Structure formats: C-alpha cells, structure tokens
N, C-alpha and C positions, 0 to 999 in steps of 0.2 A: 471258783468263779469261772464263768465262760468268757471268752474273748472273741472279738471280731477282727478279721484281717482282710483288708481290701487288696485285690490284685487285678492286673490287667491281662486279658487274653485276646486272641485274635477276634473272638466273637463279642468282645466288650468287657466291661468290668464285672467281676465276681466277688462275692463276700463269703469268706470261710469262717464258720463258727467252730471253735475248738473248746472242748471241755473234758473234765473227768468226772465220772459218776461217783457217788458216795461209796467210800471203801473200795474203789477200783482204781489202781494205778495206771491203767491203760487210757491213753488219750483218744477221744473220739472227735470226729470232724464232719461237718456238713457244709455243702456249698449252696449258695443262694444267688439268684439273679438280681435281686434288689436289696438295697440297704435296709429298707423297712422290714422286709421279710426276715432278714438276718436278726434284726433287733427283737422282733416278736419271738423268734425261736430262742434267742438267748434268754429272754425273760422266762420262757417256759422251762428251760433247762435249769436256771437258777432257782426257780420255784420248787422244782423237784429236788434239788440238792438241799434247799432249806428244810424240806420235809423228810430229808434223810432217806430218799429212795432213788433208785436209778431211773434215768429218763428213758422212756420207751414210746416211740411213735412210729407206726408202720409207714406213714407218709410225712416225714419231717419237713419236706420242701413245700408242703401244702398247708402249713399251719396258718389258720386264720387268713386265708387269701382275701385280699381287698382289691376292689376294682382299680383303685388308684395305683397300687403296686403293679397290677397287670398292665395298666396303661403305660407306666414307665418302662416296663420290660418291652412292650411293643414298640414304643418310640425309639428306644435304644437300638432295637433290631432294625427298624426302618431307616434310621440315620446311617447305619452301616451300609445299607444298600442304596439309599437315595441321597444324592449329594446336594439336592436343592434345599437351601435354608428356608426359602419361602414355602415350599411344600411341607416341610416339617412343622413350620409354625401353624399352618392351616390345620394339619392333623392334630397337633397338640391342642389348639384352641377348641376344635370340634369335640374331641374326646373329653377334655377336661371340663368343658361346659356340660356335657352329658352326665359325667360323674357328679358334678356339683348339683345338677338338676335332680338327680336321683336322691342325693343326700337331703335336699330341701323338701322333696315331696314325701320321702319315706321317714324322715326324722332319725335315720340311723346311718352308720357307715356302710356304703354300698358294697355288696358282695356279689359273687357270680350268680346267685339265685335271683338277683334283681334284673338280670339280662333277660328281658322278655319282649315279645313282639308288641305287646300293649304299651310297654314303657317307651319303646322306640316311636310308636305312633303318637303318644302324648308329647314326647320331646319334639317331634316334628311340628305339632300344633303349637307348642309353646314358643318355638322359634319364630313363628309367623304372627304371634300375638303382639299387640301394641302394649308396650310397657315403658316404664321410666327407669333409666340406667343411671346410677350414681357413680361418678369417677372421682378419684382423689388425685389432685395435681401434685407435681413434685414439691410445691411449696406447702403442702399440707391442706390446702383448701379443697373442699368437695363441691362438685357441681352436678346437677341432674339434667338429663336431656331425654326426650322421647326416642325410642328405638324400636325398629321392627325389621326383621329379616325379609328379604324377597323370597319368592317361591324357589328360585334357582339356588339361592344361598342355603336355604333350609334343606333342600334336597341334597346338596353337596355335603353338608355336615352330617346328615344321617347316613349317607353312603360311606363316609369315613368311619363312623361308628360301626357300621356293618362289616367293613373290611377288618377292623380290629377284632370284632367278635369272631369272624371266620378264622383269623390267625390264631386266636386263643384256642378255638375248638380243634384245630389241626395240629396244635403244639403237643409234642411228646411230654412236655413238662406239666402243662396245665389242662390238657384236653379232657382228662377223666372227670374234672370238677366243673367243666363248663357245659351249660345246657346247649342243646342243638341250636345253631343259629337259624334265625327266620327273618327273611327280608320282608319289608313292608312295601305296599304299592304306593308309588308317589305320583302326584299329578304333574304333568309336564307344564312348565311355566309358559305364560303367554309370550308370544313372540314380540320382539322389539322391532321398531322401524329402523331402517338403515340409518346409521349415524351420519350427520352432516359434517363434513370436514371444513375447517377454516382455511383461508388463504394465507399466504405469507404476510400480507398486510394486516390481516386480523390477528395473527399470532404476534406480530410486532406491536400492535396496539395494546394487546394484553400485557406484554412485557413492559411497555411504558407506564401502564396503569398499576403495575404490581409493586409491592414493597421490595426492598433490596434482595432479601433472601429468596423470595418467590420469583423475582425477576431473573436471578441467576439460575434457579431451577427450570423456569420456562425456557431460558436460553439454551440450556443443555438439551432439553427435549426438542426444541425447535430445530437444532442442527443434527440431532442423532436419531430421533424417533423412538428413543428408549421409553420404557414404562417408568412411571413416576416413582411411586412408593417402593417398588421392589428393586429398581435398578438405578435410575438417575440420582436419587437422593442418597444412595449408598456408594456412589463412586468415590474413590480416593484419588488424591492428587497424584499419587504414584502410579495410578492406572493410565495417566495421560503422558504421552511422550510428546512434549511440545516441539522438539527438534524434528522428529519424523512425522509429526501431525497424525498420530495414531492413538487409538483408545483401546484399552484392554478391558473387556467385560469378564470379570472373574466368574468361575464356574458356579460358585454359591449364589450368584445373582441370577442364574438362568432359570427359566420357567419350563422350557421344553427339554427333552432328553438331549437334543443336539446342543442346546445352549449350555447345559451343565458341564460340557467338556471345556468350556471357556472359549473365547474367540477374541481376535484383534481386528479392528476395522479402522480405516482411515477416517479422519475428521476434517471438516472444512478449516481452511486457514483463517477464516473469519472468526470461528469459535476459538482457535488458538490465540488470536489477538485479544479476544474478549477475556479469556481466562487469565492472561498475563496481567490484566488490569484489576483483577478481583483481589480482595484482601485474603491473606492466608488464613486457613482454618487451623487452629491449634491442635485439633484432633486428627488432622491429616486427611479430612474429607474434602472433596472438590467443592461441594456446596455447603457453605457454613449454615448450620442449623443449631437450634438449642439442643444441648446434650444432657443426658441423665447422669452420666459418669464419664470420667476421662477415657477417651478412646472409644466411646460408644455413641453412635449417632442416634439422636432422638427420632423415632419413627412415628410420625403423626398417624392417627387412625385414618383409614381411607375415607370414612364418612366425613370427618372434619376437613380433610384435604379437599375433597370434592366440593364441600360447602363453601370453603374459602375461594376455591378456583371459580365457582359459579359467581360469586360476588365480584371478583376481579374482572371476569369476562363481561359481565353485565355493565360494570362501570366503564370498561373500555369501548363500549358500543358495538361489541361483537353480536352477530345475529342471534336471536333468541333460540332458534332451533339447534344451535350448537351447545349452549349451556343449560337450557331448560330441562329439568329432570322430571317434570310432571307429565302425566299421560295426556295425549292430545285428544281431539274430538273423535278420532278413530279408535281410541282405547289403547293405543300403542305408546310405549315410552320412547322418546326420541333419543335421549342421551343419559343413561343411568350414571355415567362417570364423566363429568365435564372435563376433568384433568386429562383424560385419555384423548381429548380432541387434538392435542399437539401431535401425538403419534399418528392419528388418522390424517391430520393435515399434511405431515411430511410425506406419507405414503401417497395421498391424493395428488399433491403438487408434483412429486417426482414422476408419478404416472402420467400426469398431464404434459410433462416435459419430454415424454417418450422413453423413459427409462424402463428396461425390461423387468418383468415381475420377479424373476429369479434373483436379480441383483438387489432389488428392494428388500426381498425376504431375508437375504443374508445380512444386509445393512442394519435392519431393525430387529432381526432375531425372530422372525415369524417361524412357527412350527409347521409350515407347509411343506410341500414336496420340493425341497431345495436341492439343486444339483451341486453337491459339495465338490465334485471333481472339477467343476467349471469355476466355481468361486470358492477358493480355499482361503483359510485364515492366513496362510503363509505369504501368498503373493497377492491375494485379493484382486483378481483380474477384473479390470473395469471399474472397480469401486472408487478408485481415486477420481476418475472422470465424473462419477456420479455425484460425489460430495462437492466437487467443484461447481456443479450446477446450482447448488443451494445459494441463493442470493444473500448478501450481507444484511444485517439489521438496518432498518431505515430510521434515521433521526432518533437514535437511542443513545443516551449518555451511559457511561459506565455506572452500574448500580453500586 
C-alpha cells in the first residue's frame, strides 16, 4: 500500500507519497505540491500494485493535473509573498469562480487544456451578465437575488486569472503542461463622477438612524476614516489602546504595500469614550457582528453592506448624491459604494480644516506618495493634533 506524509517547508506544505512496487523491497517516494495531486498519484500506484506490475510514470508529478489543484498551488505561493488577506481573498474568489465556470460550461473537471483565450473572453462576458445568485444562509435557508458585475470588477477578475495563467506557464513544475498564456483585450470602464462627501453633521445623522451594530461601525469609520468591510469591521478590541488613545491596524488588514507592514495611529478621545460604553464582543472584535463560528467575524458581502448603508443614509436625510448608486443624467455613477462615504467625509472635512494632505494620507492609510520619514508610526508627528480636530458626536446616545 502507498502512504501519504505531509510536511512543512519554507516554500509551503508538501506531500510525500511512499510505496514499494510489486516484488521490489526498495521504497520509492514522490513529492507533490497539493494534497489532491498526491491522492491521485497514490491511487495510480495502488492500481498498479493490484495488477501486480511496477508503477512507471516519466512525469509522476503531472498525473491528471486539474485546474483546481493548480489554483491551490498558486494561492499557496502568493500567500507566502503577499501578506494582504484581502488581496488573497480577491484572487481566490476570481480564480475559483473561473474554474467553476469552466466546469459548468464544459461539463467535466477543468484541465490545463481548457485554458484558452476564448474561455477567458466568455468568462469576462459571463461576469457582466445579469443573473440570479442563490445564497444559503447560516440557518440553512436559501435566498436569491439579482447580481451583475461592473465592468471594472469583471476586468480585475480576468486579470487575476491571467496572472495565475502566466505563473503556471513560467513554473518549472507545471510549465510543460500549460498552454501559452494569451491576454484578452478589455474595455476600459466608464468613468465615475467625483464622489460627494458628507459633512460631520450628515455622518452623525446616519449614526443616529442606524441600528446598534451599524451605529458602532459608522462611529469607528467617522473617527478613523478606515475602510468598512476590509478594516473597520475586522478590528479587534486588543488593537485599541484606550489609555494611550491609539489604534493598531494589523498588517493583514492593509490594502496597499505600505499598509501591509502594519501601522499605529492616534485616535480621538471622543472615540475612546464611545468605545468604553459599548458592549463587549465575546469574539474579541471591536464591533460586535453576527459570527459564523467562535473567533471568526461574519464578513457581510460588500453589495449587501452597501445596500443597507444606502437605506440608512436615505432614512437619515443625507443628500441623495452621497448614497445614490444609480447613474445620473450625464451617464456617470455618483457613488458606487455608499458605505465608503464616511472615509470620503473624514478626508474632506479634515482638508477643509486645513490639515496637510500627507498627514491625512497616513491617518486613513492612503496608498499615495506619503512621506514616511515625516509621519512615522512610532511618533506620528502631528497626527495627535489632527485627530483632536475631529468634533464629538452630536446628540447621539450610546448604541
């Protein structure tokens, strides 16, 4: 019988298959980069042994290559290089959807031969098509909703698939079995109109109109300017130093290269007082949200979050150009992500108060040309004075 042994290396996990051929006391071994490839190889070896013949394969590491295995190998390699959890999720979603799309259209398990320019083009068109998506909730109930990717989202997902294809073709392990990569021509998305930023008063009105969990999320974004789904909702209470009034944004929450190193910024004393009055989240997160499992924060889909934020902003009487997602008379979309308006509001209001752009960039984590020598994470020159300019919440009770 053949056996599989998992081991860890500096390059990631590896799976060794060890076996002895029929009537041969010598032990043989092969190494694989994915568990599935190792299991496939073990079945081939055991089949040969059952037939009382030695196993012979000139390319044992390329037995029945499947695109899903190759996607796993790529993501493991990228995770070793890329520290951004958000970036890995985007890659995983784009490539996994492409493999699932190939399986649905071809009716068979996708293999390297299915990597074609035509398939990429059809995948790009599929992403932009209007379709109904069925999702199963944690309670087991299923619900359906219309879904359609924007041009920019479809372009980004196709580029992730192309990057994966290129990596495979240049790999010493898989390159011989991978067809030559071919990029497809993508149409540039229509430009969006400049987003309209809310004022402090409008942000406060939205917090007053929001349910408790949303009010706490809005409050964090109103004082920090952080991104919602990728940062604010995933902050842990341990990231906040209430005594020193500082906030640590962990590297895995970063979007840009500079953010992935992690950073610490001061926060307003008004936010500190608000946090002290919030109920403790049993899972250790700053903003209490529904959870899928202990220790794991529930990450609502961005479309659902934006739809809910749009309803709250509209109910609060905030200007329509801030939360309206439909295209205007000029054909331009005003605000594709209503929840992002808090980030835009903080930047706009601090700019109006005369704060320098470099300080705002460090505070909110913009990927612009930030002078790190002037505003470092250790001493945060000038940032304490900046956060002290943020006014307190107006007429808002503790949610």
